[in-house]
N, C-alpha and C positions, 0 to 999 in steps of 0.2 A: 366357297364352301366345299367345292369338290376336293380340294386338298385335305381338308379336315375329314371328309368322308373316306378318302383313300386311307388315311391313317387309322380311322375307326374300323374299316373292313380288313385292311392288310396288316395293321399293327406296325410294329417297329421295323419290320422288313421293308416296308415302303419308304419310311423315313431314312433308313440306311441306304436304300438304292438311290435316292435322290441326293443324299449327302447334305452338307450344310446349305447348299443352294436351295433345296426344298424347304428346309427349316426357315431360311430367310424369306422365302416366298410366303410361308404361312404367317410370318410376322407382318409382312406388308399387307397381306389379305386382311388380317385382323385390324390393322390401321384403317383400311378402307371401310370396314364395317363400323368401327367406332366413329370414324369421321362422318359417315352417313347419319348415324344417330345424333351426333352433335349438330349437324346442319339442321336436322328437323327441330331440335330444341331451340336453336338460335332463330330460325324462321318463325317458330311459334311465339317466341318472345317479341319479335319485331311486329307480328300481326296484332298482338295484345297491347302494343304501344309501350312496352318496357324498353325504353331507350332504343328506338328503331335504328338510328344511324350506326350505333356501336354493334348492335346485334346483327345487322346486315353485313357490316364489315367482317365480323367474326365468321359468319356463315360463308362469305365469299373466300376468306383465307382458308377456312377448313376445307372448302370444296377444292381449292387448288392443291392443298396438301394431299387430299384423298385421290385426286386425279394422278398426281405424281406417284403416289404409293401404288395405285392400280397399274400404272405402266410398269413400274419396277417389279410388281408381282408377276405380271405377264411375262416379262423378259426372264425373270428368274425361273419361272415354270418351264419355259422353253430350254433354258440352259440345263436345268436339273434333269429333264427327261428327253432332251432332244438329241 
């Protein structure tokens, strides 16, 4: 969320300073946020008994994708402003 706040406070100048690396970081950060929400939905479905095996597998896969996106966002943040 700090990247989105930077753009909100600094405007386009911050995005220009970071280049496309920074924009890619924002995309991966958004993937992490969406993934977190999806995990919560899948876990809720599993708890309610709506096809628990499939919901659990989807939550696990989404968690792995979110983890990879989080690592990529961290690396891109370092490259953009490092």
